[in-house]
C-alpha positions as CSV (number, residue, x, y, z in Angstrom):
1,X,17.2,-39.6,89.9
2,X,15.7,-40.2,86.4
3,X,18.0,-39.4,83.5
4,X,15.1,-37.4,81.9
5,X,13.8,-34.7,84.1
6,X,10.2,-33.4,83.9
7,X,10.0,-29.6,83.6
8,X,7.0,-27.5,84.6
9,X,6.7,-26.4,80.9
10,X,4.4,-27.7,78.3
11,X,3.5,-26.8,74.7
12,X,-0.1,-26.6,73.4
13,X,-0.6,-28.1,69.9
14,X,-2.2,-25.3,67.9
15,X,-1.7,-26.8,64.4
16,X,-1.2,-30.3,62.9
17,X,-0.5,-31.3,59.4
18,X,1.0,-34.0,57.2
19,X,2.6,-34.3,53.7
20,X,1.1,-37.2,51.9
21,X,3.2,-37.1,48.7
22,X,6.4,-35.1,48.4
23,X,6.5,-35.6,44.7
24,X,3.1,-34.0,44.3
25,X,3.6,-31.1,46.6
26,X,5.9,-29.9,49.4
27,X,3.3,-28.2,51.7
28,X,1.3,-29.9,54.4
29,X,-2.4,-30.6,54.6
30,X,-3.9,-29.4,57.9
31,X,-5.3,-32.0,60.3
32,X,-7.3,-32.0,63.5
33,X,-5.5,-35.2,64.8
34,X,-2.7,-37.5,63.9
35,X,-2.4,-41.2,64.6
36,X,1.3,-41.7,65.3
37,X,3.2,-45.0,65.0
38,X,6.8,-46.0,65.4
39,X,7.2,-45.1,61.8
40,X,5.8,-41.6,62.3
41,X,2.4,-40.1,61.6
42,X,0.2,-42.4,59.4
43,X,0.3,-41.3,55.8
44,X,3.3,-39.0,56.3
45,X,5.7,-38.9,53.4
46,X,8.6,-38.1,55.8
47,X,7.8,-41.2,57.9
48,X,9.3,-44.6,57.9
49,X,11.7,-46.4,60.3
50,X,14.6,-45.6,58.0
51,X,15.4,-42.9,55.4
52,X,18.1,-42.2,52.8
53,X,20.8,-40.0,54.3
54,X,21.0,-36.3,53.1
55,X,23.3,-33.4,53.2
56,X,22.9,-32.9,56.9
57,X,25.0,-36.0,57.7
58,X,27.5,-36.0,54.8
59,X,30.3,-36.1,57.3
60,X,29.0,-39.5,58.5
61,X,27.7,-41.2,55.4
62,X,27.7,-41.0,51.6
63,X,24.4,-39.5,50.3
64,X,21.4,-41.9,50.2
65,X,22.9,-44.4,52.7
66,X,20.0,-46.1,54.5
67,X,19.9,-44.8,58.1
68,X,17.5,-44.6,61.1
69,X,14.8,-42.0,60.5
70,X,15.0,-39.4,63.3
71,X,13.3,-36.8,61.1
72,X,9.8,-38.3,61.1
73,X,8.2,-35.1,62.5
74,X,8.8,-31.4,61.9
75,X,7.8,-29.3,64.9
76,X,7.7,-25.5,65.0
77,X,6.9,-22.9,67.7
78,X,4.1,-20.5,67.1
79,X,6.2,-17.7,68.7
80,X,9.2,-18.4,66.4
81,X,6.9,-18.6,63.3
82,X,5.8,-15.1,64.2
83,X,9.4,-13.9,64.4
84,X,10.2,-15.4,61.0
85,X,7.2,-13.8,59.5
86,X,8.2,-10.4,60.9
87,X,11.7,-10.7,59.6
88,X,10.3,-11.6,56.1
89,X,7.9,-8.6,56.2
90,X,4.8,-10.8,56.4
91,X,1.9,-10.6,58.9
92,X,1.8,-14.4,59.2
93,X,3.6,-17.5,58.0
94,X,1.4,-20.5,57.2
95,X,3.1,-23.6,58.7
96,X,1.7,-25.6,55.9
97,X,4.0,-23.8,53.5
98,X,7.0,-25.2,55.5
99,X,5.8,-28.8,55.3
100,X,5.3,-28.8,59.1
101,X,3.8,-31.6,61.2
102,X,3.1,-29.6,64.3
103,X,3.1,-26.2,65.8
104,X,3.4,-25.7,69.6
105,X,2.6,-22.7,71.7
106,X,4.3,-21.9,75.0
107,X,7.8,-23.4,75.0
108,X,10.6,-20.8,75.1
109,X,13.6,-20.9,72.8
110,X,12.0,-23.9,71.2
111,X,14.5,-24.4,68.3
112,X,17.3,-24.9,70.8
113,X,15.7,-27.6,73.0
114,X,18.4,-30.1,74.1
115,X,18.6,-33.1,71.8
116,X,16.9,-36.1,73.3
117,X,14.3,-34.0,75.1
118,X,10.9,-35.6,75.2
119,X,7.5,-34.2,74.4
120,X,4.7,-36.3,75.9
121,X,1.0,-36.1,75.3
122,X,-1.6,-36.6,78.1
123,X,-2.4,-40.1,76.8
124,X,1.2,-41.1,76.7
125,X,2.3,-40.6,73.0
126,X,5.9,-39.4,73.2
127,X,8.2,-37.7,70.7
128,X,12.0,-37.6,71.1
129,X,13.7,-34.4,69.8
130,X,16.5,-35.2,67.4
131,X,18.0,-31.7,66.9
132,X,17.5,-28.2,65.4
133,X,15.9,-28.3,62.0
134,X,18.2,-26.0,59.9
135,X,16.3,-24.0,57.3
136,X,16.6,-25.0,53.6
137,X,15.5,-23.5,50.3
138,X,12.6,-26.0,49.6
139,X,9.9,-24.0,51.4
140,X,10.9,-20.9,49.4
141,X,9.2,-22.3,46.3
142,X,5.9,-22.9,48.2
143,X,6.1,-19.4,49.9
144,X,6.8,-17.8,46.6
145,X,3.8,-19.4,44.9
146,X,1.6,-18.2,47.8
147,X,3.2,-14.8,48.3
148,X,5.2,-13.7,45.3
149,X,8.4,-11.8,46.1
150,X,8.8,-13.3,49.6
151,X,10.2,-16.8,49.0
152,X,13.9,-15.9,49.0
153,X,13.5,-14.2,52.4
154,X,12.6,-17.4,54.2
155,X,16.0,-19.1,54.7
156,X,17.9,-16.2,56.2
157,X,14.8,-15.2,58.3
158,X,14.4,-18.7,59.7
159,X,18.0,-19.1,60.9
160,X,17.9,-20.3,64.5
161,X,14.0,-20.3,64.5
162,X,13.1,-23.3,62.2
163,X,12.1,-25.6,65.1
164,X,13.2,-29.2,65.6
165,X,12.8,-32.7,64.0
166,X,11.7,-35.6,66.2
167,X,10.9,-39.3,66.1
168,X,8.3,-41.4,67.8
169,X,9.3,-43.1,71.1
170,X,5.8,-44.2,72.0
171,X,2.8,-44.6,69.7
172,X,-0.5,-42.8,70.2
173,X,-2.7,-40.0,69.0
174,X,-2.0,-36.3,68.9
175,X,-4.9,-33.9,68.8
176,X,-5.3,-30.1,68.5
177,X,-5.4,-28.6,72.0
178,X,-3.2,-31.3,73.6
179,X,-0.6,-30.0,76.0
180,X,2.8,-31.8,75.5
181,X,4.8,-32.0,78.7
182,X,8.6,-31.3,78.3
183,X,11.2,-33.6,79.7
184,X,14.9,-32.7,79.3
185,X,18.1,-34.7,79.9
186,X,19.4,-34.2,83.4
187,X,23.0,-33.4,82.5
188,X,25.3,-30.4,82.3
189,X,26.0,-28.9,78.8
190,X,28.9,-30.6,77.0
191,X,32.2,-28.9,77.7
192,X,34.3,-30.6,75.0
193,X,33.7,-28.0,72.3
194,X,34.5,-25.2,74.7
195,X,37.7,-27.0,75.8
196,X,38.7,-27.5,72.2
197,X,38.2,-23.8,71.4
198,X,40.3,-22.7,74.5
199,X,43.2,-25.0,73.5
200,X,43.1,-23.8,69.9
201,X,43.1,-20.1,70.9
């Protein structure tokens, strides 16, 4: 039995984008297709085989330690974007404002996909899910510029709905309309945390 199990679920790519220069602007430029290498999408500012560590891994490393880049790609679910927008009081939320790389349609509970799940395009390009992408305050500036008065609402509204980050396991091309097949680890959920909670009362 393979350690990664193919599901009958897939997500359709309904939006693609890339950030070419984070110093110039935080939002994404929409694209119809992305050429994806082991370092991430070509021309992507969040790409690279390594990256400086950030606040997300402070329990592991001092800030700006060089580490493997598992955050090459930011993926959101169209359905969850709609939920965030509704919580904010907006009709829609442009994924470009969030610096997104990709928006998928059709995968339930997307933000909570198991880490190490795979998303595979028809031609073989494969992305490995790192983990949930926790919301931060950076998109608030872009949202506020586009829709004054709504920027501060983003972070609380996006809690648990911000999508995932991923890295490239197999190079290739991603195109609008592609259906990415979902593979998940064939293992039971980790019981260690539950055991710890029961022992600690």
